[in-house]
C-alpha angles and dihedrals in degrees: 000000000000120000112244104194097249094295096284096140099122129062116311118259108247124214126202119241144162119241110246089214108042101013090233114146112243139160123244129191095238135057106267117234127212095233098054128068117243121214128196117230093268099047091045095055089045091051090047096049091047091056091068 
């Protein structure tokens, strides 16, 4: 039997969230969890670039 990748062939389900950094509403391709910070695209790339 061939592995089908869990059936995620179509568009990803997006979930509304609020950025932990700038408090702007954004959408993420995973279900947000209360114990993990969520970052919008802008804040995420800023944090990623600062880490270098």
